[in-house]
C-alpha positions in Angstrom: 88.8 15.9 62.2 90.9 14.5 65.3 91.8 18.3 67.5 94.9 16.7 68.1 96.6 16.1 64.4 98.7 19.0 63.3 96.9 19.4 60.7 93.4 20.2 62.1 95.2 22.7 64.6 97.0 24.3 61.5 93.7 24.9 59.6 92.9 26.4 62.6 95.9 28.8 63.6 95.6 29.5 59.3 92.2 31.0 59.6 93.3 33.1 62.5 95.3 34.7 60.6 93.4 35.9 58.5 91.1 38.1 61.6 94.6 38.7 62.7 95.3 41.2 59.7 91.7 42.1 59.0 91.4 43.8 62.6 94.6 45.4 61.9 94.3 46.7 58.7 90.5 48.0 60.4 92.5 49.4 63.4 95.0 51.6 60.9 92.3 53.3 59.8 91.8 55.7 62.9 95.1 57.5 63.8 97.1 56.0 66.8 95.3 58.5 69.7 97.5 58.0 72.3 95.1 59.7 74.8 92.8 55.9 75.2 96.0 54.8 76.4 97.0 57.0 79.6 96.1 56.6 82.8 93.5 59.4 83.6 92.6 60.5 80.4 89.6 57.7 80.0 87.0 61.1 80.9 85.9 58.2 84.2 86.7 60.5 86.9 86.4 57.2 89.5 89.0 55.0 87.4 92.2 57.6 87.3 94.6 55.3 87.5 93.3 53.5 84.4 93.1 54.5 80.7 90.0 54.5 78.4 91.6 51.5 76.8 92.2 49.4 80.3 88.6 50.1 81.5 86.9 48.9 78.0 89.0 45.8 78.1 87.7 45.1 81.7 84.3 45.3 80.8 84.7 43.3 77.7 86.5 40.3 79.6 83.8 40.8 83.1 81.0 40.4 80.1 82.7 37.2 78.3 83.4 35.9 81.4 79.8 35.7 82.5 79.0 34.4 79.1 81.3 31.5 79.7 84.2 32.4 77.2 87.2 31.7 79.6 85.4 27.9 80.1 87.8 27.5 77.1 92.0 26.7 77.1 92.7 28.7 73.9 90.0 31.7 76.0 92.7 33.3 78.4 91.6 36.9 80.2 94.1 39.3 81.2 92.5 41.1 84.0 91.5 38.8 87.5 88.7 38.8 89.8 86.7 37.9 86.7 82.7 37.0 87.3 81.9 33.3 87.1 80.5 31.6 84.2 76.5 32.8 84.6 76.5 30.0 81.4 77.1 26.4 80.6 78.1 24.9 77.8 77.9 21.7 76.4 80.1 19.3 78.0 83.4 19.0 76.5 86.6 16.7 77.1 89.5 19.1 75.8 92.0 16.9 75.1 94.7 18.4 77.4 97.1 17.4 79.8 96.0 20.1 82.6 92.9 21.0 84.5 94.0 24.9 85.0 94.6 26.8 81.9 95.4 29.6 83.8 99.1 28.4 84.7 99.6 29.7 81.0 98.6 32.5 80.5 100.0 35.1 78.3 97.7 37.5 77.5 99.1 40.8 79.5 102.4 40.4 77.5 100.2 40.1 74.6 98.5 43.6 74.6 101.5 45.2 75.9 103.0 44.0 73.0 100.6 44.8 71.1 100.2 48.3 72.3 103.7 49.1 71.7 102.8 48.0 67.8 100.1 50.8 66.9 102.5 53.6 67.1 105.0 51.1 64.6 101.7 51.5 62.6 98.8 53.7 62.9 98.9 57.6 61.4 100.4 59.7 64.4 98.0 61.9 65.8 94.8 62.7 67.1 91.0 61.9 65.4 89.0 61.6 68.1 87.9 58.3 66.5 88.4 56.6 70.6 85.3 54.5 70.7 86.2 53.1 67.3 89.7 52.5 67.8 89.3 50.8 70.6 86.6 48.3 69.4 89.2 47.1 66.4 92.1 47.2 69.7 89.5 44.6 71.1 89.1 42.3 68.2 92.8 42.6 67.7 93.9 41.6 71.0 91.6 38.5 71.7 92.2 36.9 68.2 95.8 37.4 68.8 95.4 35.4 72.7 93.2 32.8 70.9 95.3 31.8 68.6 99.1 32.0 70.8 97.4 29.9 73.6 95.0 27.1 71.0 98.7 26.8 69.6 100.3 26.7 73.1 98.3 23.9 74.7 97.0 22.5 71.3 100.3 21.8 69.3 102.5 21.0 72.6 100.2 18.1 73.3 99.9 16.8 69.8 103.9 17.0 70.0 104.0 15.8 73.3 101.8 11.9 72.2 103.7 12.4 68.9 107.3 11.6 71.0 106.9 11.2 74.7 110.3 9.4 75.5 111.8 12.3 74.6 109.5 15.1 75.9 109.3 13.2 79.0 112.8 13.1 79.3 113.3 16.7 78.6 110.3 17.8 81.0 112.2 15.8 84.1 115.1 17.9 83.6 113.4 21.3 83.2 115.5 22.0 80.3 113.8 24.8 78.7 116.1 25.6 75.9 115.8 22.0 75.1 112.6 21.9 74.9 112.0 25.3 72.9 114.5 23.4 70.1 113.1 19.8 70.0 109.5 22.2 69.6 110.7 24.8 67.0 110.4 24.0 63.5 111.9 26.7 61.3 110.8 26.0 58.4 107.0 26.0 59.9 108.1 29.0 61.3 109.4 30.4 57.3 105.7 29.6 55.8 103.5 31.0 58.1 105.6 34.8 57.6 105.5 33.9 54.1 101.7 33.1 54.1 101.1 36.3 56.6 102.4 38.5 54.1 100.5 37.6 51.2 97.3 37.3 53.4 98.3 40.8 53.9 98.5 41.9 50.4 95.6 39.9 48.9 93.2 41.3 51.4 94.4 44.8 50.7 94.4 44.5 46.6 91.1 45.7 46.0 90.7 48.3 48.9 90.6 51.6 47.3 93.6 53.8 48.1 91.8 57.4 48.1 89.5 55.8 51.1 92.4 53.8 53.2 94.6 53.8 54.3 96.9 50.9 53.6 99.6 48.8 55.6 102.4 47.9 54.9 103.0 43.4 54.7 106.5 43.7 56.6 104.3 45.0 59.7 102.4 42.0 59.9 105.4 39.7 59.7 107.4 41.5 61.9 104.1 41.0 64.8 104.3 37.4 63.9 107.8 37.1 64.0 108.4 39.2 66.9 105.5 38.2 68.6 103.3 35.8 68.2 105.4 33.1 67.1 107.9 34.0 69.9 105.0 34.0 73.0 103.7 30.9 70.8 106.3 29.1 72.1 106.7 30.3 75.2 103.6 28.7 75.7 104.1 25.2 74.6 107.0 25.1 76.8 105.0 26.3 79.8 102.3 24.0 78.9 104.4 21.2 79.0 106.2 21.9 82.2 103.3 21.2 83.7 102.1 19.3 82.2 100.7 16.2 85.2 
């Protein structure tokens, strides 16, 4: 299937829903552990200005950069000045109209929003399981980053190609509000929220309530409604304005 067909894009985004939901479900099995997110509490004496979460994320992104992760459009790093890729990837012609993918990079805002989300869904307190909870954080954050940027690039390009005349006019006028309105499909967003709530329920149906902490599906729905969908649309607008 062609990569710019909306049906194909939608299938990729739906697959990421399970990844995001499951990652959050795994994270809430641990307490919030606020020390993980406080600078100076990492246990690394030479990095008192960073939290354990920030240090772990930086180290992970440095490794990912060397392995070529950020050669792909939807994989946008949070940190800057990362190592160059030491691994080449098969030559791929990404069907996008910008060369510098980092012109659209919402990763830092995604991380900030995720960190604000955590205290709402995790049990308060400290269980000492810092390494385990941060591992789950990294999986969740990178899945959300991939979801937001994949949609921002590919949905925007697909919609542009379906109606270049209208989009060129709005891009020329730099009318962000009109671009967002043109890109928005309320009925599609509503279906996404309904599906995410349904999946959140189903993924927990066979769980043992005595062994695992349950997550209210409304929390995941709100993460999509208040963070993932708005940032995706912002990324789509930024992509169109950067389109050459």
